[in-house]
C-alpha positions as CSV (number, residue, x, y, z in Angstrom):
1,X,-34.7,-9.1,30.5
2,X,-36.7,-11.8,28.8
3,X,-35.0,-14.8,26.9
4,X,-38.4,-16.7,26.2
5,X,-39.7,-14.2,24.3
6,X,-36.9,-13.0,22.3
7,X,-38.0,-12.6,18.7
8,X,-37.7,-15.1,15.8
9,X,-36.2,-14.1,12.4
10,X,-38.4,-12.3,10.7
11,X,-38.5,-12.3,6.7
12,X,-39.2,-7.9,6.9
13,X,-37.4,-5.8,9.9
14,X,-39.0,-2.4,9.8
15,X,-35.3,-1.3,11.0
16,X,-36.7,2.5,10.0
17,X,-40.2,2.4,11.9
18,X,-38.1,1.0,14.8
19,X,-35.2,3.6,14.7
20,X,-37.8,6.9,14.2
21,X,-39.2,7.0,17.8
22,X,-36.2,7.7,19.6
23,X,-35.0,10.6,17.0
24,X,-37.8,12.9,19.0
25,X,-36.6,11.6,22.5
26,X,-35.7,14.4,24.9
27,X,-32.1,12.7,25.0
28,X,-29.9,14.6,23.0
29,X,-27.1,11.8,22.7
30,X,-30.4,9.3,22.6
31,X,-31.3,11.5,19.1
32,X,-27.9,11.8,17.9
33,X,-27.6,7.9,18.2
34,X,-30.5,7.9,16.2
35,X,-30.0,10.1,13.6
36,X,-26.7,8.0,12.9
37,X,-28.7,5.1,12.9
38,X,-31.0,6.0,10.7
39,X,-28.8,6.9,7.9
40,X,-26.6,3.8,8.4
41,X,-30.1,1.6,8.0
42,X,-33.1,3.7,6.6
43,X,-31.6,4.3,3.2
44,X,-34.1,2.1,1.7
45,X,-37.1,3.9,3.3
46,X,-38.2,7.4,2.0
47,X,-39.5,7.7,5.8
48,X,-35.6,8.3,6.2
49,X,-34.9,11.1,4.0
50,X,-38.3,13.1,4.8
51,X,-36.8,12.7,8.8
52,X,-33.7,14.1,8.3
53,X,-34.5,17.1,6.1
54,X,-36.4,18.2,8.9
55,X,-34.0,17.6,11.5
56,X,-31.5,20.4,9.2
57,X,-33.3,22.6,11.7
58,X,-33.1,21.3,15.2
59,X,-31.6,23.1,18.0
60,X,-29.0,20.7,18.1
61,X,-25.9,21.7,16.3
62,X,-25.0,17.9,16.8
63,X,-28.3,16.8,15.8
64,X,-27.8,18.9,12.9
65,X,-24.6,17.9,12.1
66,X,-25.3,14.0,11.9
67,X,-28.7,14.5,9.9
68,X,-27.0,16.5,7.4
69,X,-23.9,13.4,7.1
70,X,-26.5,10.7,7.4
71,X,-28.7,12.8,4.4
72,X,-26.0,12.9,1.6
73,X,-26.6,9.3,-0.1
74,X,-30.8,10.5,0.0
75,X,-30.3,13.5,-0.8
76,X,-32.7,14.4,-4.2
77,X,-32.8,17.4,-6.5
78,X,-35.6,18.9,-5.2
79,X,-33.7,19.1,-1.5
80,X,-30.8,21.6,-3.2
81,X,-33.1,24.5,-1.5
82,X,-33.3,23.0,1.7
83,X,-29.6,22.2,1.4
84,X,-28.1,26.0,0.5
85,X,-30.5,26.9,2.9
86,X,-28.1,25.3,5.5
87,X,-25.3,26.1,4.3
88,X,-26.2,30.0,4.9
89,X,-27.9,29.7,7.5
90,X,-26.8,27.1,9.5
91,X,-23.6,28.4,11.9
92,X,-21.6,24.5,12.3
93,X,-18.5,24.3,10.2
94,X,-19.5,20.9,9.8
95,X,-22.6,21.0,8.3
96,X,-21.4,24.0,6.3
97,X,-18.7,21.7,4.4
98,X,-21.5,18.8,4.0
99,X,-23.7,21.2,2.6
100,X,-21.8,21.9,0.1
101,X,-20.4,18.7,-0.9
102,X,-24.2,18.0,-1.3
103,X,-24.8,20.6,-3.6
104,X,-21.7,19.4,-5.9
105,X,-23.4,16.0,-6.2
106,X,-26.6,17.5,-7.0
107,X,-25.0,19.7,-9.7
108,X,-26.7,22.2,-8.4
109,X,-25.9,25.3,-10.4
110,X,-28.4,27.8,-7.7
111,X,-26.1,27.6,-5.4
112,X,-22.8,28.7,-7.6
113,X,-23.8,32.8,-6.3
114,X,-23.3,32.2,-3.0
115,X,-20.1,30.0,-3.3
116,X,-18.4,32.7,-5.5
117,X,-19.1,35.4,-2.5
118,X,-17.9,32.7,-0.2
119,X,-14.6,32.4,-2.4
120,X,-13.9,36.3,-1.9
121,X,-15.8,36.9,1.8
122,X,-17.4,35.7,5.0
123,X,-20.5,37.4,4.1
124,X,-21.4,38.5,7.0
125,X,-24.7,39.8,5.9
126,X,-26.1,36.6,4.6
127,X,-24.3,33.8,6.2
128,X,-23.9,32.7,9.7
129,X,-21.2,31.7,11.6
130,X,-20.5,30.2,15.1
131,X,-18.8,32.5,17.2
132,X,-15.6,35.2,16.4
133,X,-13.1,33.9,18.0
134,X,-13.6,30.6,15.3
135,X,-14.9,31.8,12.5
136,X,-12.1,33.1,10.5
137,X,-10.8,29.1,10.9
138,X,-14.2,28.3,9.8
139,X,-14.9,30.7,6.8
140,X,-11.2,29.6,5.5
141,X,-12.4,25.5,5.5
142,X,-15.7,26.7,4.3
143,X,-13.6,29.3,1.2
144,X,-11.4,26.2,0.6
145,X,-14.7,23.8,-0.3
146,X,-16.4,26.8,-2.3
147,X,-13.3,26.9,-4.7
148,X,-13.4,22.9,-5.0
149,X,-16.5,23.2,-5.7
150,X,-16.6,25.8,-8.2
151,X,-13.9,23.7,-9.8
152,X,-16.3,20.0,-9.8
153,X,-18.6,22.9,-11.2
154,X,-16.6,23.9,-13.7
155,X,-17.5,27.4,-13.4
156,X,-15.3,29.3,-15.6
157,X,-16.9,32.7,-15.0
158,X,-15.4,32.3,-11.5
159,X,-11.8,32.7,-12.5
160,X,-11.5,35.6,-11.3
161,X,-12.9,35.1,-8.1
162,X,-10.6,32.4,-7.9
163,X,-7.5,34.7,-8.5
164,X,-8.5,37.5,-6.8
165,X,-8.2,35.6,-3.7
166,X,-5.1,34.5,-4.5
167,X,-3.8,37.6,-4.7
168,X,-5.3,38.7,-1.4
169,X,-2.8,38.9,1.2
170,X,-4.6,36.2,3.4
171,X,-4.7,34.1,0.4
172,X,-1.2,32.2,0.7
173,X,-2.4,28.9,1.3
174,X,-5.3,28.7,-1.1
175,X,-2.4,28.0,-4.4
176,X,-3.3,24.5,-3.9
177,X,-7.3,24.6,-4.4
178,X,-7.6,27.3,-6.7
179,X,-4.8,25.7,-9.1
180,X,-6.9,22.5,-8.8
181,X,-10.2,24.1,-9.5
182,X,-8.6,26.0,-12.8
183,X,-7.5,22.6,-13.9
184,X,-11.2,21.5,-14.0
185,X,-12.4,25.1,-15.7
186,X,-12.2,24.3,-19.2
187,X,-10.4,25.9,-22.0
188,X,-9.8,29.1,-19.6
189,X,-8.5,27.2,-16.6
190,X,-5.8,25.7,-18.6
191,X,-4.9,29.0,-20.5
192,X,-4.4,30.8,-16.7
193,X,-2.8,27.5,-15.5
194,X,-0.3,27.5,-18.6
195,X,0.4,31.3,-17.3
196,X,1.1,30.6,-14.2
197,X,3.4,28.0,-15.1
198,X,5.2,30.7,-17.3
199,X,5.5,33.5,-14.8
200,X,5.1,31.8,-11.7
201,X,8.4,31.6,-9.2
202,X,8.9,28.7,-6.8
203,X,6.6,26.6,-5.2
204,X,3.7,28.5,-6.5
205,X,4.8,27.6,-10.1
206,X,5.3,24.1,-8.8
207,X,1.9,23.5,-7.7
208,X,0.8,25.3,-10.8
209,X,2.1,22.5,-12.8
210,X,0.9,19.9,-10.7
211,X,-3.0,20.8,-11.0
212,X,-2.3,21.2,-14.8
213,X,-1.1,17.2,-15.3
214,X,-5.0,16.5,-14.3
215,X,-6.5,18.8,-16.3
216,X,-8.1,17.1,-19.8
217,X,-5.5,16.0,-22.4
218,X,-7.9,17.4,-25.1
219,X,-7.4,21.1,-23.8
220,X,-3.7,20.6,-22.8
221,X,-3.0,19.3,-26.4
222,X,-3.5,23.3,-27.9
223,X,-0.6,24.3,-25.5
224,X,1.8,21.0,-26.6
225,X,4.8,23.1,-28.5
226,X,5.1,24.9,-24.7
227,X,5.3,22.4,-22.9
228,X,7.5,20.6,-24.7
229,X,9.9,23.5,-24.9
230,X,9.4,24.0,-21.6
231,X,12.6,24.3,-19.0
232,X,11.0,22.3,-16.1
233,X,11.1,18.6,-16.8
234,X,7.9,17.9,-15.1
235,X,6.0,19.9,-18.1
236,X,7.9,18.3,-20.6
237,X,7.0,14.8,-19.2
238,X,3.5,16.1,-19.3
239,X,3.8,17.1,-22.6
240,X,5.6,13.9,-23.9
241,X,2.1,11.9,-21.9
242,X,0.6,13.5,-24.9
243,X,2.6,11.8,-27.6
244,X,2.2,9.9,-30.0
245,X,5.1,7.5,-31.5
246,X,4.1,8.4,-34.7
247,X,4.6,12.2,-33.8
248,X,7.4,13.9,-35.1
249,X,8.8,15.3,-31.7
250,X,8.7,11.4,-30.3
251,X,12.4,10.4,-31.4
252,X,14.0,13.2,-30.6
253,X,12.9,13.6,-27.1
254,X,13.4,9.7,-26.6
255,X,17.1,10.0,-28.1
256,X,18.2,13.5,-27.3
257,X,16.2,15.3,-24.3
258,X,18.6,17.2,-21.9
259,X,16.9,15.3,-19.2
260,X,17.7,11.3,-18.9
261,X,14.7,11.5,-16.5
262,X,12.5,12.8,-19.7
263,X,14.3,9.8,-22.1
264,X,13.6,7.0,-19.7
265,X,10.4,8.0,-19.7
266,X,9.7,8.0,-23.3
267,X,11.9,4.5,-24.0
268,X,9.2,3.2,-21.5
269,X,6.8,5.1,-23.5
270,X,7.5,4.5,-26.9
271,X,9.9,1.3,-26.6
272,X,7.7,-1.2,-27.5
273,X,6.3,0.1,-30.8
274,X,10.0,1.4,-31.5
275,X,12.1,-1.1,-31.0
276,X,15.3,0.9,-32.7
277,X,15.2,3.4,-29.9
278,X,15.8,1.4,-27.3
279,X,18.3,-0.4,-29.3
280,X,19.7,3.4,-29.8
281,X,20.0,4.2,-26.4
282,X,21.8,1.5,-25.4
283,X,24.7,3.7,-26.2
284,X,23.0,6.8,-24.0
285,X,25.7,8.6,-22.0
286,X,23.3,8.1,-18.8
287,X,23.7,4.9,-17.3
288,X,20.1,4.9,-16.5
289,X,18.7,5.2,-19.6
290,X,21.0,3.0,-20.6
291,X,20.0,0.4,-18.4
292,X,16.0,1.5,-19.1
293,X,16.8,0.1,-22.4
294,X,18.0,-3.0,-21.2
295,X,15.1,-4.0,-19.1
296,X,13.0,-3.1,-22.5
297,X,14.9,-4.4,-25.0
298,X,13.3,-7.2,-27.4
299,X,14.3,-10.7,-26.9
300,X,15.9,-12.5,-29.5
301,X,18.6,-10.3,-30.0
302,X,19.6,-9.3,-33.8
303,X,22.4,-11.3,-34.4
304,X,24.8,-8.5,-34.9
305,X,24.0,-7.1,-31.2
306,X,24.4,-9.9,-29.6
307,X,28.1,-10.7,-29.0
308,X,28.7,-7.0,-28.8
309,X,26.1,-6.1,-26.4
310,X,27.1,-9.5,-23.8
311,X,30.5,-8.0,-23.8
312,X,29.4,-4.4,-22.8
313,X,26.9,-6.4,-19.8
314,X,30.1,-8.2,-18.4
315,X,31.7,-4.3,-18.4
316,X,29.0,-3.2,-16.8
317,X,28.3,-5.6,-13.9
318,X,32.3,-4.7,-13.0
319,X,32.1,-1.4,-13.3
320,X,28.3,0.4,-13.7
321,X,26.0,2.4,-11.3
322,X,24.1,0.0,-9.5
323,X,20.8,0.4,-11.9
324,X,23.3,-0.6,-14.7
325,X,24.8,-3.1,-12.8
326,X,21.3,-4.4,-11.8
327,X,19.7,-4.4,-15.4
328,X,22.8,-6.2,-16.4
329,X,22.8,-8.8,-14.1
330,X,19.1,-9.6,-14.7
331,X,19.1,-9.8,-18.8
332,X,22.7,-11.4,-18.5
333,X,21.4,-14.9,-18.4
334,X,18.7,-14.1,-20.5
335,X,21.1,-13.7,-23.8
336,X,24.2,-15.8,-23.1
337,X,23.7,-18.2,-20.0
338,X,27.0,-19.8,-21.2
339,X,29.1,-16.9,-20.0
340,X,26.9,-15.1,-16.8
341,X,27.8,-17.4,-13.8
342,X,31.2,-16.6,-12.9
343,X,30.3,-13.1,-13.4
344,X,27.4,-12.6,-11.6
345,X,28.8,-14.8,-8.7
346,X,32.0,-11.7,-8.8
347,X,29.1,-9.5,-8.1
348,X,27.1,-11.5,-5.8
349,X,30.3,-11.9,-3.5
350,X,31.2,-8.5,-3.8
351,X,30.6,-6.4,-0.6
352,X,32.0,-3.1,-1.9
353,X,29.2,-2.9,-4.5
354,X,25.4,-1.4,-3.6
355,X,23.8,-4.6,-2.2
356,X,20.5,-3.3,-4.7
357,X,23.3,-4.7,-7.6
358,X,24.4,-8.2,-5.4
359,X,20.3,-8.7,-5.4
360,X,20.0,-8.7,-9.1
361,X,23.1,-10.8,-9.7
362,X,22.0,-13.9,-7.2
363,X,18.1,-13.1,-8.6
364,X,20.4,-13.7,-11.8
365,X,22.0,-17.0,-10.8
366,X,18.6,-18.3,-9.1
367,X,17.1,-18.2,-12.7
368,X,20.2,-19.7,-13.8
369,X,19.9,-23.7,-14.5
370,X,23.7,-24.6,-14.5
371,X,23.7,-27.2,-11.6
372,X,26.9,-25.8,-9.7
373,X,24.4,-22.3,-9.1
374,X,23.5,-24.1,-6.3
375,X,26.7,-24.4,-4.2
376,X,27.5,-20.7,-4.8
377,X,23.8,-19.3,-3.8
378,X,24.8,-21.8,-0.7
379,X,27.8,-20.0,-0.3
380,X,26.3,-16.6,0.0
381,X,24.2,-17.5,2.6
382,X,27.0,-17.1,5.2
383,X,26.8,-13.4,4.0
384,X,26.0,-10.8,6.8
385,X,23.6,-9.1,5.0
386,X,20.4,-10.4,5.8
387,X,18.5,-9.2,2.5
388,X,21.2,-11.2,0.9
389,X,20.8,-13.8,2.7
390,X,16.8,-13.9,2.2
391,X,17.1,-13.6,-1.6
392,X,19.5,-16.6,-1.7
393,X,17.8,-18.9,0.0
394,X,13.9,-18.2,-1.9
395,X,16.0,-19.1,-4.9
396,X,17.3,-21.9,-3.1
397,X,13.8,-23.1,-2.0
398,X,12.6,-22.5,-5.8
399,X,15.4,-24.9,-7.1
400,X,14.3,-27.4,-4.7
401,X,11.0,-27.0,-5.9
402,X,11.6,-28.1,-9.1
403,X,12.9,-31.1,-7.9
404,X,17.2,-30.2,-7.1
405,X,18.1,-32.5,-4.3
406,X,21.3,-30.2,-3.5
407,X,18.8,-27.1,-2.8
408,X,16.8,-29.5,-0.5
409,X,19.7,-30.5,1.3
410,X,20.9,-26.8,1.5
411,X,17.5,-25.8,3.1
412,X,17.6,-28.9,5.7
413,X,21.0,-27.7,6.6
414,X,19.9,-23.7,6.9
415,X,16.8,-25.3,9.3
416,X,19.0,-27.8,11.1
417,X,21.8,-25.0,11.7
418,X,24.5,-27.1,10.6
419,X,25.2,-25.5,7.2
420,X,27.5,-23.0,8.6
421,X,30.6,-23.1,10.5
422,X,31.6,-21.7,13.9
423,X,33.4,-18.7,12.1
424,X,29.8,-17.9,10.2
425,X,26.9,-18.8,12.4
426,X,28.0,-15.8,14.6
427,X,29.1,-12.3,13.0
428,X,29.5,-10.1,15.6
429,X,28.5,-6.4,13.7
430,X,32.1,-3.9,14.4
431,X,32.3,-0.3,13.4
432,X,34.1,-1.0,10.0
433,X,32.8,0.4,7.0
434,X,30.0,-1.4,4.7
435,X,29.3,-1.8,1.4
436,X,26.6,1.0,0.6
437,X,23.0,0.8,0.3
438,X,21.2,2.4,-2.4
439,X,24.4,4.5,-3.4
440,X,25.1,5.1,-7.1
441,X,28.9,5.4,-8.2
442,X,30.0,8.6,-10.7
443,X,27.8,8.5,-13.5
444,X,29.5,7.0,-16.3
445,X,30.0,8.2,-19.7
446,X,29.2,4.4,-21.3
447,X,32.6,4.3,-23.8
448,X,34.5,1.4,-22.4
449,X,36.8,-0.7,-24.3
450,X,36.5,-4.0,-24.2
451,X,39.1,-6.4,-25.3
452,X,38.4,-9.6,-27.4
453,X,38.3,-11.7,-24.5
454,X,35.7,-9.3,-23.0
455,X,38.0,-8.2,-20.5
456,X,38.1,-3.9,-19.4
457,X,41.2,-2.4,-21.0
458,X,42.9,0.2,-18.2
459,X,45.7,2.7,-18.8
460,X,48.7,2.4,-16.5
461,X,47.3,4.0,-13.7
462,X,45.0,0.8,-13.5
463,X,41.9,3.6,-14.7
464,X,39.3,2.4,-16.9
465,X,40.2,4.1,-20.2
466,X,37.9,5.4,-22.6
467,X,40.4,5.8,-25.6
468,X,39.3,3.1,-27.8
469,X,35.3,4.1,-27.4
470,X,33.0,1.1,-26.4
471,X,32.2,-1.6,-29.1
472,X,28.9,0.1,-28.5
473,X,30.0,3.7,-30.2
474,X,28.9,2.9,-33.4
475,X,25.3,3.3,-31.9
476,X,26.3,6.4,-30.4
477,X,23.8,9.5,-31.0
478,X,26.0,12.5,-30.3
479,X,24.6,15.4,-29.5
480,X,26.0,19.0,-28.4
481,X,24.4,18.0,-24.8
482,X,25.8,15.0,-24.5
483,X,29.0,15.7,-25.8
484,X,29.8,18.2,-23.0
485,X,28.0,16.0,-20.6
486,X,30.6,13.4,-21.4
487,X,33.3,15.6,-21.6
488,X,33.0,17.4,-18.2
489,X,35.6,15.6,-15.3
490,X,33.6,16.0,-12.3
491,X,35.8,15.6,-9.4
492,X,34.5,11.8,-7.8
493,X,32.7,13.0,-3.8
494,X,33.5,10.3,-0.9
495,X,30.9,7.9,-0.8
496,X,29.6,7.4,2.0
497,X,29.6,4.1,4.2
498,X,26.4,2.1,6.2
499,X,26.4,-0.7,8.2
500,X,25.1,-4.0,7.0
501,X,22.0,-4.7,8.2
502,X,20.9,-8.0,9.8
503,X,21.4,-9.9,13.1
504,X,24.8,-11.0,13.8
505,X,23.6,-14.4,14.9
506,X,23.7,-15.2,11.1
507,X,22.6,-19.1,11.8
508,X,19.8,-18.4,13.8
509,X,18.6,-16.0,11.5
510,X,19.1,-18.0,8.8
511,X,17.5,-21.1,10.4
512,X,14.3,-19.1,11.3
513,X,14.0,-17.6,7.8
514,X,14.6,-20.6,6.1
515,X,11.4,-22.4,8.3
516,X,9.4,-19.9,6.6
517,X,11.0,-20.2,3.3
518,X,9.7,-23.8,3.0
519,X,6.6,-23.4,3.4
520,X,4.7,-25.7,0.9
521,X,8.1,-27.8,0.3
522,X,6.4,-31.2,1.6
523,X,9.4,-32.9,2.4
524,X,10.2,-35.4,5.5
525,X,13.5,-34.1,5.2
526,X,12.1,-31.0,6.0
527,X,9.7,-32.2,8.5
528,X,12.6,-33.8,10.5
529,X,14.6,-30.4,10.5
530,X,11.5,-27.8,11.4
531,X,11.2,-30.6,14.4
532,X,14.8,-30.4,15.1
533,X,14.1,-26.6,16.7
534,X,10.9,-27.2,18.2
535,X,12.7,-26.7,22.0
536,X,15.2,-24.3,20.5
537,X,16.8,-21.9,23.4
538,X,16.1,-19.0,21.3
539,X,12.3,-17.7,20.9
540,X,12.4,-16.8,17.4
541,X,13.8,-20.3,16.7
542,X,10.6,-21.7,17.9
543,X,8.0,-19.4,17.3
544,X,9.1,-20.5,13.6
545,X,9.4,-23.9,14.2
546,X,6.1,-24.3,15.4
547,X,4.3,-21.9,12.5
548,X,5.7,-24.4,9.7
549,X,4.6,-27.2,11.4
550,X,1.2,-25.9,12.0
551,X,0.9,-24.7,8.4
552,X,3.0,-27.1,6.3
553,X,3.5,-30.4,8.8
554,X,0.3,-30.3,11.3
555,X,-0.4,-33.8,11.1
556,X,3.0,-34.9,11.3
557,X,3.1,-37.7,14.4
558,X,6.3,-36.1,16.2
559,X,4.0,-32.7,15.6
560,X,1.6,-34.2,17.4
561,X,3.0,-35.5,20.2
562,X,5.0,-32.1,21.2
563,X,2.3,-29.9,20.9
564,X,0.5,-30.7,24.4
565,X,3.9,-30.1,25.7
566,X,4.4,-26.3,23.8
567,X,1.1,-25.1,25.6
568,X,3.0,-24.0,28.2
569,X,5.4,-22.6,26.2
570,X,6.2,-18.9,27.9
571,X,5.9,-17.5,24.1
572,X,1.9,-17.2,23.1
573,X,2.7,-17.6,19.6
574,X,3.9,-21.3,20.0
575,X,1.0,-21.9,22.5
576,X,-1.1,-21.1,19.4
577,X,0.5,-22.9,16.5
578,X,0.8,-25.7,18.9
579,X,-3.2,-25.4,19.6
580,X,-3.2,-25.8,15.6
581,X,-1.6,-29.2,15.5
582,X,-3.6,-30.1,18.5
583,X,-6.7,-29.1,16.5
584,X,-5.2,-30.4,13.2
585,X,-4.4,-33.6,14.6
586,X,-7.5,-34.2,16.3
587,X,-6.5,-34.3,20.1
588,X,-8.0,-30.7,20.8
589,X,-10.5,-32.7,23.2
590,X,-7.9,-33.5,25.5
591,X,-6.6,-30.0,26.5
592,X,-9.2,-28.3,25.7
593,X,-9.5,-26.7,29.2
594,X,-6.1,-26.1,29.2
595,X,-6.2,-23.5,26.5
596,X,-9.6,-21.9,27.3
597,X,-7.8,-20.7,30.5
598,X,-4.6,-19.6,28.4
599,X,-3.3,-16.6,29.6
600,X,-2.9,-14.8,25.7
601,X,-6.4,-13.6,24.0
602,X,-5.5,-15.1,20.6
603,X,-5.4,-18.2,22.3
604,X,-8.6,-18.1,24.0
605,X,-10.2,-17.5,20.8
606,X,-9.3,-20.2,18.7
607,X,-10.3,-22.8,21.7
608,X,-13.4,-20.9,21.7
609,X,-13.7,-21.6,18.2
610,X,-13.8,-25.3,18.6
611,X,-16.2,-25.3,21.7
612,X,-19.9,-26.5,20.8
613,X,-23.4,-26.4,22.5
614,X,-23.7,-24.6,25.9
615,X,-20.5,-24.0,27.0
616,X,-20.2,-21.3,24.0
617,X,-22.4,-19.7,26.8
618,X,-20.0,-18.6,28.9
619,X,-17.9,-17.0,26.4
620,X,-20.4,-14.5,24.3
621,X,-19.8,-12.2,27.1
622,X,-16.4,-12.5,27.8
623,X,-14.3,-9.6,28.5
624,X,-11.9,-10.6,25.5
625,X,-13.5,-8.5,22.1
626,X,-11.8,-11.2,19.7
627,X,-13.4,-14.0,22.1
628,X,-16.7,-13.2,22.1
629,X,-16.4,-12.8,18.2
630,X,-15.0,-16.3,18.5
631,X,-18.5,-17.6,20.3
632,X,-20.7,-15.3,19.0
633,X,-19.8,-16.7,15.4
634,X,-20.1,-20.4,16.6
635,X,-23.4,-19.9,17.7
636,X,-24.7,-17.8,14.7
637,X,-23.2,-20.0,12.5
638,X,-25.1,-23.2,13.9
639,X,-28.2,-21.8,12.0
640,X,-31.5,-24.4,13.2
641,X,-29.4,-26.5,15.0
642,X,-30.0,-25.2,18.4
643,X,-32.3,-23.0,17.9
644,X,-32.3,-22.2,21.8
645,X,-28.7,-21.9,21.8
646,X,-29.5,-18.8,19.6
647,X,-32.2,-17.3,21.4
648,X,-29.9,-17.6,24.6
649,X,-26.5,-16.3,23.3
650,X,-28.5,-13.3,21.3
651,X,-30.0,-12.3,24.9
652,X,-26.4,-12.5,26.4
653,X,-24.5,-9.8,24.2
654,X,-27.8,-7.4,24.1
655,X,-27.5,-7.6,28.3
656,X,-23.9,-7.1,28.1
657,X,-23.8,-3.8,26.4
658,X,-21.3,-4.2,24.6
659,X,-21.4,-2.1,21.6
660,X,-18.6,-3.1,19.2
661,X,-19.7,-7.1,19.5
662,X,-23.7,-5.7,19.1
663,X,-22.6,-4.3,15.5
664,X,-20.7,-7.1,14.4
665,X,-23.3,-9.8,15.1
666,X,-26.1,-7.5,13.7
667,X,-23.9,-7.1,10.3
668,X,-24.3,-11.4,10.5
669,X,-27.7,-12.2,11.8
670,X,-31.3,-11.5,10.7
671,X,-31.9,-12.9,14.2
672,X,-29.8,-10.4,15.8
673,X,-31.4,-7.4,13.9
674,X,-35.2,-8.3,14.3
675,X,-34.1,-8.6,18.6
676,X,-32.8,-5.5,18.3
677,X,-36.5,-3.6,16.8
678,X,-37.9,-5.2,19.4
679,X,-36.0,-3.9,22.1
680,X,-36.4,-0.4,20.8
681,X,-39.9,-0.6,20.9
682,X,-39.8,-2.1,24.4
683,X,-41.0,1.0,26.3
684,X,-39.8,-0.1,29.7
685,X,-35.8,-0.8,28.7
686,X,-33.5,2.1,29.6
687,X,-32.5,5.2,27.8
688,X,-28.9,3.6,28.2
689,X,-30.3,0.3,26.9
690,X,-32.0,2.4,23.9
691,X,-28.4,3.9,23.2
692,X,-26.4,1.0,23.3
693,X,-28.6,-0.8,20.0
694,X,-29.1,2.9,18.3
695,X,-24.8,3.3,18.7
696,X,-24.4,-0.4,17.4
697,X,-26.8,-0.1,14.6
698,X,-24.6,3.0,13.6
699,X,-21.6,1.8,13.9
700,X,-22.6,-0.6,11.5
């Protein structure tokens, strides 16, 4: 293969002209590759469309399939008749499906009679199919595509056809596409969907309701009263989405609908405009609604509400469900910071509470500016839950970034392993029960009696009593449904217990996580703590240490001195991060041969990226794709600095016949595309050589 004659980059590359001769090749594999390449690279050339239209009549089914797929972005309205001919006359399933989609894209109305016919039957007198064994499944696919097409074209006249197909004994799989099409067929389609929802049953009814949600909202407004009065919550939610805040039904839905899910959705929809509804929802019997109200509550609070709500949030932190306790934990530090630290700490350390609520408490503590909070967060780093430790650690990092010296010391100790005592450093996980993960408590009524000191009053049996009502009782909006729900006494089911997640080597895990968390903290103390772990016996600790050094302290003298030894580490991640340090400290030249011979592909690729000149030619055809691409990228980025190097590298890449690398290079280099044109025009080249280039062009 010539190297000296390799083409220079040219201003205009006639890639279409280079591909077209291969479309007529006798070899069907090459022809298919040429068709795919033409679709990818000839979109701006009118010759491509003409050739692809002609190939729709090619005797080879694979060529026809590739041709119609390549033709889709080039199609013109005047081509609709040819595409309809392929739908009817081509027996290949893929061709038919592509033809239907193209006709929809063209918004062609002449195909509608044929699409309606295909919804009801195979039309064997006018439509060709591949064989009797496969044609039934093929027809089902074409039938579904035809239904979708009629919906996309908005053909309301075809509704009877769709319903007939749905009623057919073999039409049980058609409800989703039929309902989906009806939703796009204007007023008549919506009427049928609403009727189906009213009269339907089971899964089909649900699917009709799901499809109705995608209909034009303007058409749904005609059915608003039916939607809002429906028993199905999903339909009422759909009706809710059509309401404005000043609609007469809006307040009643927000505060009195039987579904807590709907009340929550209404609060989110109307809460900003009606903060009075949000305040009223604080007394809702559902803790989910109360939690939503807490999230949406506008600040600052009205004076009359402040103390009352604070007392209730203190109670909810102790007894509320996971969602309500979490919402209270997030809000309490914002409205009553002087009363937040102790109750949030109590929740955060209570391993009998749901982990989501404990995490919310930790985050609430983290945002509190009280200096004592850092020590509290530090104490949580010995918790058996890895999730909790991670959240606490990130809150400590935030405080360190804000200049808290105690938080910085805590991070340093977490990294170097000196933070936890011997008992906490390793905590074997036994079979004992542990905190519930994501398990809500029995829903509370929201009527709590709270003392002047904010304590929950209990009866003689130690149970929380509601005899005196909540301090928010004056806000309660009573409805028969609410009162019935509040007065019901459901037996409490046994709470399922699951094990706390996380490794038992807490100190080791904490050190690794702390090194990652400390990223971005420029501190000599952090750097020294990380350096203490570079020779740790645990693989994970060494990897975390070198990762931290390579990203935050790559120019550190100690890291630079230790990096050469780390190139011999058993873990490739350590070697790769050590290599990054060597590159950052400009020591790579001393160790380049060692890393070029590394057993790990990514280490070698990073090393190759540091090479310049002729040495890159040894790697542009490397067995590892990452190495090849690293070498070729350096060559191509050299521009005109070394024209001979670029020429030789491109020649080697094409000669290697590696489709992935050729395709990768074609996307990045005009000179590679120019060389592809010249090689495709070389009649002396083998069919395999032509196929490789065409396949690479098709991939790109």
